[in-house]
C-alpha positions in Angstrom: 98.2 94.7 115.4 101.6 95.3 114.0 105.4 94.4 115.3 107.4 97.6 114.9 110.5 99.0 116.2 110.4 101.4 119.1 111.6 105.0 118.9 112.0 108.1 121.9 108.5 109.6 121.4 107.6 106.0 122.4 108.6 106.4 126.2 105.8 108.1 127.8 103.8 104.8 127.1 106.6 102.4 127.6 107.0 104.4 131.3 103.3 103.7 131.6 103.8 99.7 130.8 106.9 98.9 132.4 104.9 100.5 135.9 102.4 98.3 135.0 104.3 95.1 134.4 107.3 95.3 137.1 106.0 97.9 139.5 108.6 100.2 138.6 109.1 103.7 137.3 112.1 103.5 134.7 112.1 106.7 132.5 115.5 107.6 133.1 116.2 103.4 132.1 113.8 103.2 129.2 115.8 106.2 127.5 119.4 104.5 128.6 117.8 101.3 127.1 117.5 102.8 124.2 120.0 104.8 124.1 122.5 101.7 124.1 120.2 99.2 122.4 116.8 98.8 120.3 113.5 98.4 121.4 110.7 96.3 119.7 107.0 96.3 120.1 103.7 95.6 119.3 100.9 97.8 118.4 97.6 97.9 118.6 96.5 100.7 115.8 98.1 103.3 118.9 98.4 101.8 121.5 101.0 100.0 123.2 100.5 96.2 123.5 103.7 94.6 124.1 107.8 95.6 124.4 110.8 94.2 124.5 114.6 95.8 124.3 117.5 93.9 122.6 121.1 95.2 124.2 124.5 94.6 122.6 126.3 91.7 125.0 129.1 90.7 123.4 130.3 86.9 123.9 133.8 85.9 124.3 134.1 82.8 122.8 136.7 80.1 121.3 139.2 83.2 121.0 136.4 85.2 118.9 134.0 87.9 120.5 130.2 87.1 118.4 127.3 89.9 118.4 124.8 88.3 121.5 121.6 90.6 122.1 120.3 90.7 125.6 116.2 91.1 125.4 115.5 92.8 128.6 111.8 93.9 129.4 110.0 91.8 127.6 106.4 92.5 128.7 102.3 92.9 127.7 100.1 94.9 128.9 97.7 93.4 130.5 94.5 94.1 128.4 96.7 91.7 125.8 97.8 89.1 127.8 96.9 85.3 126.5 97.0 86.6 122.7 100.2 85.4 122.2 101.6 88.9 121.9 104.7 87.9 123.6 105.7 85.2 121.2 105.3 87.1 117.7 107.2 89.9 119.2 110.1 87.9 119.9 110.1 86.0 116.3 110.1 89.5 115.2 112.7 91.1 117.3 114.7 87.1 116.2 114.4 88.2 112.9 115.3 91.2 112.9 118.1 90.8 115.1 120.2 87.8 112.9 119.3 90.2 109.8 121.5 92.5 111.8 124.4 89.9 112.0 123.7 88.2 116.0 125.3 85.4 116.4 122.5 84.3 119.7 120.3 86.1 121.8 120.3 86.2 125.7 117.8 86.8 128.7 116.9 86.0 132.1 113.9 84.8 133.0 112.2 86.2 136.5 110.7 83.1 137.5 110.7 79.2 136.3 107.0 79.7 134.5 109.0 82.5 132.5 111.5 79.7 132.1 109.2 77.2 130.5 108.0 79.7 128.4 111.1 80.3 127.1 112.1 76.8 126.8 109.1 76.1 124.4 109.8 79.2 121.9 114.1 77.5 121.9 116.0 78.9 124.4 118.3 77.0 127.0 120.0 77.6 130.2 122.7 79.2 129.2 124.5 80.1 133.1 124.1 79.2 136.3 123.5 81.5 139.3 126.3 83.1 141.2 127.5 83.3 144.4 129.3 86.4 145.3 132.2 86.4 147.6 132.8 88.5 150.4 136.2 90.9 150.8 136.9 94.0 151.6 137.0 96.5 148.7 138.7 99.4 147.5 137.9 101.3 144.2 140.1 100.8 141.0 139.7 102.3 137.4 138.7 100.8 134.6 141.0 99.5 133.2 142.0 97.6 136.5 138.4 96.2 136.5 138.6 94.5 132.6 142.4 93.1 133.7 141.2 91.7 136.8 137.9 90.1 135.3 139.0 89.0 131.9 141.8 86.9 134.6 138.9 85.5 136.7 137.3 84.3 133.1 139.8 83.7 131.1 138.8 80.0 128.9 135.4 80.4 129.8 132.5 82.0 127.4 131.4 84.8 129.0 129.7 88.1 128.0 130.4 91.3 127.8 128.1 94.6 128.3 128.2 97.5 126.5 130.6 100.5 126.4 127.5 102.9 127.6 126.5 101.0 130.8 129.9 100.2 132.2 130.6 103.3 131.9 127.7 104.2 134.3 129.7 102.1 136.6 131.6 102.1 139.8 134.6 100.0 140.0 136.4 98.5 142.8 139.3 95.7 143.3 139.7 93.2 146.6 142.9 91.4 147.3 141.9 88.3 145.0 138.8 89.7 143.0 136.7 92.8 141.2 133.6 94.0 141.6 131.3 96.7 139.4 128.2 98.4 140.9 125.9 100.0 138.4 122.6 102.5 139.8 124.2 101.8 143.3 123.5 97.9 143.1 126.0 95.2 142.9 126.0 94.4 138.8 128.9 91.9 139.0 131.0 90.1 141.9 134.4 88.2 140.5 135.4 85.7 141.5 132.2 84.0 141.8 130.7 80.0 142.7 127.9 78.7 141.0 124.8 76.9 143.4 124.0 75.1 140.3 120.7 76.9 140.1 119.8 78.4 136.1 120.1 81.3 135.5 120.1 83.2 132.0 119.3 81.8 128.9 120.3 81.9 125.1 118.7 81.0 121.9 122.2 80.3 119.0 121.6 81.9 116.2 124.1 79.7 114.7 126.5 77.0 115.3 128.9 79.6 116.8 127.3 80.2 119.5 128.5 79.0 122.6 126.2 76.5 124.5 127.0 77.4 128.2 128.9 80.8 129.4 129.0 83.2 132.2 126.4 85.9 132.5 127.2 87.9 135.9 127.0 91.6 134.5 123.3 92.5 134.3 121.2 95.4 134.4 118.8 93.8 137.2 121.8 92.2 139.4 
């Protein structure tokens, strides 16, 4: 077994593993993930045993912009589960990203069992689940959306998704809010309330990374 970075030639194997793990076709998505971020894997010879992607999600905190990385699509092939490959892959990715200067890692567990898995590996609850506010929406330009977004999130640590991801969005505004849609689904609606349920988790890689924040723009929202 070896841990290393992914490249474009791995896309067919990644598509197969994604289908096995998440029951979704994702060739276009995987190509996008490798375009705007980077991928890591565990190989058993030529066979792809586990994968993970890291997207550059900057974090605004206390007047500074920190280097956050959103871990996404972490999965192990069924034949290799229970062997600690995901733990090893996360450790490898963390070491690589920290060497690049990352301040913290972010992720969104799919269920409580995964939340406990990540908690044992140093991740802590960072953002609570959002309750979207219904409104009448009208199209707007990206610049106006960004301005409205920062107005709603002022004074609170929050994430910025990659520019290449934002460029694929459609933007809307209402009398009191703003909204982004990605791949035909709602990615973010502001303002939001919170129902108190844990949502995103984070692992700080230095003492500058905030303990809590707002993670309301996600690939899988």
